[in-house]
N, C-alpha and C positions, 0 to 999 in steps of 0.2 A: 503496502499499499505508498508506505514514502515511498517506494521506487517510483512510484506511478506520479503524485505528488511532482518529485524534482523533475521527474521528465514534462510536465506540466507547465513547471513553475520558470524549467530550461527553455523549454517551446517560445511562452509569453514575456518572458526575458528577453527573446534574439529578437522576436515581431516587435516588439515594443524600444530598439534600441535606434528609429527612426518610425516615432509617433507619425509623422504626419505623409510621410510616402505609406503603412500600415490603415490608419483611418482614409486615406482616400481609396486605398484599392475598397477595402472590407466594402470603405459605404457607393463603390457601384458594383458592387455583389447586393447589397443591400437592396439598390436601385432597380435593378436587376431581376431582382424575384419578386419585391413589390410591385412594381409595373405588371408583372405576368399576373398576378394574382388578382388586380385590382382591377388588368384589363378581364379576367375568363370573369370576373362574378360581375361588372357590365355587362357581357356578350348572355349569362345565363338569364338577369334581371329582364334584357330586349329579346330571350328568346323565350323567356315568361309571359310576357306581356303580350307576345303572340298567342300561347297557345291558350289565355284568359281570353283572348279576341274567338278566338272558335270554340272558346265551355261551352257554349249549347249546342254544338250540336255537333257528333258524332264527324270525326275527319274523316273519315271513310265514308261520307252519302254526297250520291249526287237527288239534285235538285225538282224535282220540272215545274214548271205554271204556265200557267192560260197567259199566253202574248196575244198580240192582234197584225190579224194579217199586212203587210205590208209590199205583198208583189199581188196584185187577183190571177185570180187560180180558177176555174174549171168552175168559172160560174160565180164564186165569192170572191167581193168585192175587198176594195181595199180597208181600212178597220174594224175588219169583222174581229169580234172578241172567240178566240177556241172554247168549243162546251166541251172539255174531259167528263166522260163517266168510268160507268165502275168500271167498263168491260180495257180501260185502257190501265187503268186495274190490271184488270189480269193479263195483258198483252204485255208491257212490261216483266209483272210477275216470271211468264211461262218461256220468254225469249230470254233473257238478259242471265248468260254465262256471271257465275258469278255471286248473285244476289246472293248476301246472305237477308238481311233486314228489308220487313217492306210496308208500309201506310200510306193513305190516302189522307186527304186532310177535306174534313168538308164547310164553310163555314154556316149555319144554320141564316135565314133570313129570319129573323128573331130581334125586340130590344134589348139592348148587351144590359140588361142585371137581369138577380133570380131573388126569389119571394121565399121566406119563409119562416111564419106565423107573421105579417103586419107586415117583417122586415126589409128593407129592400139592398139591394147591395147595387153598386154597376159589377157589371162581368165579363169575361168573355170567353164565347165557346168552339170547342177546334169537334168534330165531327171526326174516330178517327180509328184504322185499328192497333190489336193490342203490341202491336211494333212498335209505337212508334215512340212510349216512353226508350224504347235503344239510340230512336232519333234524335229525341232531343235530351241527353243525360237525363230523365225526370227520377227523381229518388220517389219510390211512393214512401210515407213516413205511416202511412195505419192503412189497415183494412187489406186491399188490393186495388191493382188497378182491372184496365178492366182484358175481355178474352173472348176466344172465339166462340165459348157458348151464347155470349151477348148475344155477337153479332148474326149469331145464326138463328135464337129466338128473342130476335128484340130487345130485345129487355133491355128498359128504359131506368139503368143505374147511370149517378155518373161517378167522376172525381174529379173534387174540386184541389186547389191550390189551396196552401195555408194559410197565406192574407184572405184569401176571402172567407174561411173557417171560424179568422180570428173577429170580423166587422162581423161578417152573417152570427155565429151563433156565441161567443168572448168563450165564455170557461165551459159551453155544454157539448157534447162529445157529437160531434158531429154523424158520426159512424149507425148508420140502421134510419136517417131521419129522410123526409119528403120535403123534395126545394120547391118549389113552383118556377119550373125553367119555362119560358114563349106561350103560358097557357095548359101544361104540359106536366103535368106529375115524377118528376125521377125519386129516384133511391141512394142515400149519397151511402156508396160502400168503397171508399177511400178517397189520400188525401195526398197532399205528392209534395215534395219542393223542390225547386230548378234548380242547376247553377248558371243562373242564365238571368235570378232578381227577380225586384219586384212584379216586373209588367208578367215576368212566362209562370208565376207564381198566381198572379191575379185572374186563369185563363178555367174555366169549367171543359170536360171531358168528355167528350158523349161518344157511345157507338157507332159508328157509323148509319151502322143501316139502320138502327132506332132511328136515327137526329132525319136522318131521307126521309123517313115513311110519314115520322111527327111534322117535319118541317113544309111537306114540299118540295122535297129534293129533289122526288124521286130516284134515277138513280148518279145524281149529280154529282164531279169528285170536280174539286180547283186545285189541287194540287197532289201531284204525286213524290214521294221517296222510298230513296232506299238506301241500303249499302253495301260494301261487296266484301268479299274475302280477301283475306292479306295477296293471295296466289294471282290477284287480282286487278291487286293495287295498281300495279304501272299500264293495266289497258283502259288503265279512267279515262283519257281524253278516246280510246277507237269505242270504250261501251258509252261514248257522251252521245257520237257522231250515230253511233244506233240505234239511239232511243230516240234522237233528235229525227233521224232518218223513219224510223216504223212507226215512226206517231205523226208527223206529215204527211205517207201515205196516206193513212187508219183516216186523216179531215181532211186532203185536201190541199195539203199544204205548197206550194212553188218549192221541189228542190231548192231552187236558190233566197227562198224567201228564212234568212235565221233567226228572226224577230217572234213568229209567231210561236212556237213553241222552243219559251225561252228556259237554258237548265245555268245552276250554279252549280259549276263542281267542282263542292269542299275538296275532295280530295285532290282533284289537277290544281289546284291555290295553292295547298299547305304546301303541295313535296316540294312545287315552285316557290314559298318559304322559306322550308325545310332550309336547301339547299341549298339559300341566301346566306343560314347562320351557318351550318356548314362549310362556307366559304369563307364570310367570320371570324368563324373560330379556324380553322387557319390557319390564318392572317393573325390575327390573335399570338397562338402561339409561335409564330414566323417571326412574328414586332417580341414576344416577348423573350426567346429564338435567340435572337442576335444580340436583344439587351444586356442577357444569362451570357455569353461569349466573349460579346466585350468585356465583362466582367471578368473571367475565366484569366483570360488573353492577359491580365494586367496581374492578376494573381501568377500567374508564371512566369511573365517582367520580373514582379520586386520579389523574384525567388530566384529567379536567372542574376540580381543587382543584389541581393541577399551570399546566393555561393559563391561572387567574385569579392564580394566587401570580407565573405571566411573563407577564405583560403587559405592562407594558414594556420588558421583552425583546423578549420576538413584535414590539413594534411600532415597537422601535429597528430587527429582522433588515427588517420591508420598506422600512423611512424609508433606510436602505442601500440595499435593493433586491433586497430577497429574493422571491420570489413563488413565489403564495400552495404552486403546488404542492406548494416542496420545503420551511412552515412547515407541509400536508399530512403531507410525508412524515417530519418528522420527529419529527411525533405520532408516526402510526404505525408509528416504528422502537422506537421509549419502549412502545406496549403489544406492539409482536415481539422489544423484547430480555424484556419480564417477563414473559408467561407464555409464551415459549416456554423458555427459563430456568426460573421456577416450571413449567408442565408437564409438561420433560422430570425432571427431578426427583424429582418425582408418579410419574411415570413408572416410571423406576427404583425408588423406595421400594416402590411397589406390585408389581410383577417379583421383586424381593428379598421379600418378604414370601409372595406364594405358591408362587415355591419351595422356599421353609422347607416351608410347609405341605405343599409335593410331596414336600418329602426324610424330611422328620424328625417328621410324624402319621401317627401308625402307621392302617396300615387296620385300614378299620370300618363300620357298617352305616349310612351316610351317606355319605358324601363321601370320591372311591377317586380319584386321584392327578390335585386340581385345576391345573387351567396354560387358560395366556392363549394365544393364536395373537397370536403377533408381530407378524400386520398386519395383526390388531383394535385392540392396545397401538399401535400408530404411526399408525393410520390416527384412532385417537379421539386422538392428539396434536397429529396435522397437523388440525381439525376444529378442536379445543383453543385453536390457532394461529395456525385464518380468522375464528374465532367474538370471538376479544383483540383481531382487528385493527378485525373490523365493530364491535367496540365501539369503537374509541378514534377511529371514524368522527364522531363527534358530536362529542367534543371537540376531534379535527382542525380538520375547519370548522367548528366554531367561533370557533378560530383564528385561522384561512386567514382571517374573514369579518372579522376585528376590522379596525376606521380608526384608521389610525397617530398621527395628529396625537391623536384621543382616548386610544386608547393610553399613548402619553408623557405627558398631562396626567395619569391617571391616576396616583390614590399607592398 
């Protein structure tokens, strides 16, 4: 133990013989890891913000909307809005390869309010299929969501958002209660939360077949949305084109008219944004690695200067029996102490800055919850120390190969 302490004190004495040079080199190493950690934290904050923007809808989803014709075709005038039906839902479900979940959405033409025991609360209504919960990231709070039996039997059941639960029912349990929707009574079978926030939690979901039958909807559908499995994610653009061509043909839309069948491809958008962040992450690592490399060059240079200044000392050590291996270990220990200490200081400073940004910078449209995984930060520090030791190999080898006689004669 005493030997280790003596060795450490000797290393410290060597590094502090030229304090200014050592401190400047240490600062360059610390700055390198500091910049890398902060840049990685900011990059994660940017990525988190984009993921938050996509929080409400499944990122592997494709949404099909009713657009207006922009080209007259087969007797249909410009400006006419398409009219989707259950048949379009069935067509997409049957023909799209890799389809995972699918739901249509119908907006009942009824007042935007719900009544219970004389109390009236504003609400929006969506008539959907059971898979809709996966497309909208709906989280069931109590009870259940809609199921296939609700659709087949056209049950008058409803799943309501927690915002409506609070304003309509207060502390009264809503499950099993009957509510008045558009003059028809529906039984509450479930409540839900939605990561989309207050607006989404002010919705009421109804079985699409029930709403079509109860509110003169016939077989009308306003939107069709579906998710695709991982194996077909790369084919998202081709699937979008296939759906547009399929529905255009079914509704007599000109092949050149791309606005009649409107499609929002979350897969394509998310992949494109993700590729941007992949490039950003690569750039951050490149900048950080360059900054760290500059620090390592500084470590190598200071050790080369140290070896030159200590030529007589190293020659004396070798004359007294020190082996080349022990000389190499001595120089590498200096490199390890310098890069390890400076790197750790830079790492802690970077983590403190990232944590400060996460806690005190208000949420905005650009950065959300900047963070860095501890394993990534520690891995960067380990790589820095290894690189520092590699940077010390050249001066260590030069010291180990010194001729002790020549070294002792050197002024």
